[in-house]
LOTIMI-824844 format. One record per residue (C-alpha): residue in three letters; x negated, y negated, z negated. Coordinates in steps of 0.25 Angstrom, whole numbers, padded with zeros to 4 digits, always signed. Example, Ala and Ser with C-alpha at 12.3 -4.5 7.8 and 13.67 -1.06 7.14 Angstrom:
BEGIN
ALA-0049+0018-0031;SER-0055+0004-0029;
This chain:
BEGIN
MET+0044+0092-0076;PHE+0038+0084-0065;ARG+0028+0089-0055;THR+0021+0081-0044;GLU+0017+0087-0030;LYS+0009+0081-0018;MET+0019+0075-0008;LYS+0020+0084+0004;PRO+0027+0081+0018;LYS+0039+0088+0013;ASP+0041+0078+0002;PHE+0041+0066+0012;PRO+0056+0065+0014;PHE+0058+0065-0001;ALA+0047+0054-0003;VAL+0053+0046+0008;GLN+0067+0047+0002;LEU+0063+0044-0012;ALA+0054+0032-0008;ASN+0065+0026+0000;THR+0074+0026-0012;MET+0065+0014-0016;ASP+0067+0007-0002;TRP+0052+0010+0002;ASN+0056+0013+0017;MET+0046+0025+0017;ALA+0045+0036+0028;GLU+0039+0050+0028;SER+0028+0044+0036;ASP+0024+0035+0023;PHE+0022+0048+0015;GLU+0015+0055+0026;PHE+0005+0043+0026;ILE+0002+0043+0011;THR+0001+0058+0010;LYS-0009+0058+0022;LEU-0017+0046+0015;GLU-0017+0053+0001;PRO-0012+0068+0003;ASP-0012+0071-0012;GLY-0008+0058-0017;CYS+0007+0059-0014;PHE+0016+0065-0024;VAL+0031+0071-0026;LEU+0036+0072-0040;PHE+0045+0084-0043;GLN+0054+0089-0054;ALA+0056+0104-0052;GLU+0059+0104-0037;GLU+0065+0090-0036;PRO+0056+0079-0030;LEU+0057+0066-0039;GLY+0047+0056-0034;ILE+0035+0053-0026;ALA+0022+0045-0028;THR+0010+0042-0019;CYS-0004+0037-0021;VAL-0017+0035-0013;SER-0032+0035-0017;TYR-0042+0025-0012;GLY-0055+0030-0019;LYS-0055+0025-0033;THR-0042+0017-0031;GLY-0029+0024-0029;TRP-0015+0019-0026;PHE-0001+0024-0031;GLY+0010+0022-0021;ASN+0024+0027-0020;LEU+0031+0031-0032;VAL+0046+0035-0032;VAL+0054+0044-0041;LYS+0069+0048-0039;GLU+0077+0037-0047;GLU+0084+0048-0056;HIS+0070+0053-0061;ARG+0064+0040-0064;LYS+0060+0037-0078;GLU+0058+0052-0080;GLY+0043+0051-0079;ALA+0043+0055-0064;GLY+0036+0042-0059;THR+0026+0042-0070;SER+0022+0056-0066;LEU+0020+0053-0052;VAL+0011+0041-0055;LYS+0003+0049-0065;HIS+0001+0060-0055;ALA-0003+0050-0044;ILE-0013+0044-0053;GLU-0019+0057-0057;TYR-0021+0061-0043;LEU-0028+0048-0039;GLN-0037+0049-0051;ARG-0041+0063-0047;LYS-0046+0057-0034;GLY-0055+0047-0041;VAL-0045+0035-0041;GLU-0048+0026-0053;THR-0038+0015-0050;VAL-0024+0017-0045;GLY-0015+0005-0040;LEU-0001+0004-0036;TYR+0010-0007-0033;ALA+0021-0007-0043;TYR+0035-0013-0041;SER+0038-0022-0052;HIS+0048-0013-0059;LEU+0037-0002-0059;VAL+0025-0010-0065;ARG+0029-0005-0079;PHE+0030+0009-0075;TYR+0016+0009-0069;GLU+0010+0002-0081;LYS+0015+0013-0090;VAL+0006+0023-0081;GLY-0006+0014-0083;PHE-0006+0004-0071;LYS-0008-0010-0073;PRO-0003-0022-0065;HIS-0013-0030-0057;ASP-0006-0039-0047;ASP+0007-0041-0039;PHE+0009-0039-0024;VAL+0021-0046-0016;VAL+0029-0037-0007;LEU+0032-0044+0006;ASN+0040-0041+0019;GLY+0046-0046+0031;LYS+0045-0049+0046;PRO+0033-0058+0048;SER+0035-0070+0057;LEU+0020-0075+0057;SER+0014-0077+0070;LYS+0000-0073+0073;PRO-0011-0081+0066;LYS-0021-0089+0073;ARG-0033-0081+0068;ALA-0031-0067+0072;SER-0036-0055+0065;ARG-0041-0043+0073;GLU-0033-0030+0074;ALA-0040-0018+0069;GLY-0044-0006+0078;LYS-0049+0008+0074;ASN-0063+0003+0075;ASP-0060-0008+0065;ILE-0054+0001+0054;ALA-0067+0006+0048;ALA-0071-0008+0045;LEU-0058-0012+0039;ILE-0058+0000+0030;ASP-0072-0004+0025;PHE-0068-0018+0023;ASP-0055-0013+0015;LYS-0064-0005+0006;ARG-0074-0016+0003;CYS-0064-0027+0001;PHE-0053-0019-0005;GLY-0061-0009-0013;TRP-0052+0004-0010;GLU-0055+0016-0001;ARG-0043+0015+0008;LYS-0049+0021+0021;ARG-0039+0032+0022;LEU-0027+0022+0020;LEU-0033+0011+0030;LYS-0036+0022+0041;SER-0022+0027+0039;ILE-0016+0014+0042;LEU-0026+0008+0052;PHE-0026+0020+0061;GLU-0011+0021+0061;LYS-0005+0017+0075;GLY+0004+0005+0074;ASN-0002-0001+0061;LEU-0010-0014+0062;CYS-0023-0020+0056;TYR-0030-0033+0057;PHE-0043-0038+0052;SER-0052-0050+0051;VAL-0067-0051+0053;LYS-0077-0061+0050;LYS-0091-0060+0054;SER-0089-0046+0059;GLU-0084-0042+0045;VAL-0070-0038+0041;GLU-0063-0048+0032;GLY-0049-0042+0031;PHE-0039-0033+0037;VAL-0024-0031+0036;ALA-0016-0019+0041;ALA-0001-0015+0043;LYS+0007-0003+0044;VAL+0017-0005+0055;TYR+0030+0003+0056;GLU+0042+0002+0065;LYS+0049-0010+0059;MET+0040-0014+0047;ALA+0025-0015+0043;GLU+0017-0015+0030;MET+0005-0024+0030;GLY-0007-0020+0023;PRO-0018-0018+0019;LEU-0024-0031+0020;VAL-0038-0033+0014;CYS-0046-0046+0016;ARG-0055-0055+0008;GLU-0050-0069+0013;GLU-0036-0075+0011;ASP-0036-0082+0024;VAL-0041-0069+0032;ALA-0030-0061+0025;ALA-0019-0071+0029;ASP-0023-0070+0043;LEU-0023-0055+0043;VAL-0009-0055+0037;LYS-0005-0065+0048;ASN-0010-0057+0059;MET-0004-0044+0054;LEU+0010-0051+0052;SER+0010-0056+0066;ARG+0009-0042+0071;LEU+0020-0038+0062;ARG+0031-0048+0065;ASN+0042-0039+0069;LEU+0041-0030+0057;ASP+0045-0030+0043;VAL+0032-0031+0036;TYR+0028-0027+0021;VAL+0016-0033+0014;TYR+0011-0032+0000;ALA+0003-0045-0004;PRO-0004-0048-0018;GLU+0004-0059-0025;ASN-0008-0067-0026;GLY-0011-0067-0012;LYS-0005-0080-0009;ALA-0010-0082+0005;ILE-0006-0068+0010;ILE+0008-0070+0004;THR+0010-0084+0010;THR+0006-0078+0024;LEU+0016-0067+0022;LEU+0027-0076+0017;ASP+0024-0086+0029;ALA+0026-0074+0039;GLY+0040-0072+0034;LEU+0038-0060+0024;LYS+0045-0060+0011;ALA+0040-0057-0003;ASN+0049-0046-0009;PHE+0043-0042-0023;LEU+0030-0039-0030;VAL+0023-0026-0033;THR+0012-0025-0044;ARG-0001-0019-0041;MET-0005-0010-0052;PHE-0018-0002-0056;LEU-0021+0010-0064;GLY-0036+0009-0068;PRO-0047-0001-0064;VAL-0041-0012-0055;ASN-0048-0010-0041;VAL-0044-0023-0033;GLN-0054-0030-0024;GLY-0053-0045-0022;CYS-0049-0044-0008;ILE-0035-0049-0002;TYR-0027-0037-0001;LEU-0013-0032+0004;PRO-0010-0017+0001;GLU-0008-0007+0012;SER+0005-0003+0005;LEU+0011-0003-0009;GLU+0009+0012-0009;ARG-0006+0013-0006;GLY-0011-0001-0010;
């Protein structure tokens, strides 16, 4: 008999150990971040007193995102993963979420289809150390006084209520954010979470392809000595070309899937992470 409990700080060592059996290179700080962002949306699955698996999710108004899902290898195909996914969906729906999204590795697409998710589009996972020099058209680096305008632009362009997530990233010391303005109006921005030896670029939200490419170039020029990870829509040819030209390599595809009405705006978009959309 499975039971699911809210993840607590005492569960972080187990969560890290289990997540890193998947080569995700996670630390306790990653679970501290997500549990602060969505305190009741991170779960540990038990059988008796033995922890078997973990899952995380986050809510953005009427849209929610399902993230990390890992079950001990010896307990897979016993319904543990399905139990965690359903528990997370029920939690999000109780919060008023109507659409749940996730990114699925190719071998898990069928698994999520059985739970009710439907494939929508594919994203390319790229990484490497960029060798791109700074572009001629520089973007503006965001300061604290710019953050409210960027959050407002994100909601109008992207359509999700991501204020908590964006504030958590943009106010964090060491992270980077650049934005572009036309006639005193924000027309796009890109952020990156920066660690000691690596960085994760995203989110990027923009309306124009050439502006998006310039934002990406500006960010890559600041991340030249780091191992950079980016998740780009497969149909975003201009951005992918920019990333490849900068020296990043395309590794594999993940599939964006939705449960419920598809809530995707027509903007150019790079996710903040695979875990939080």
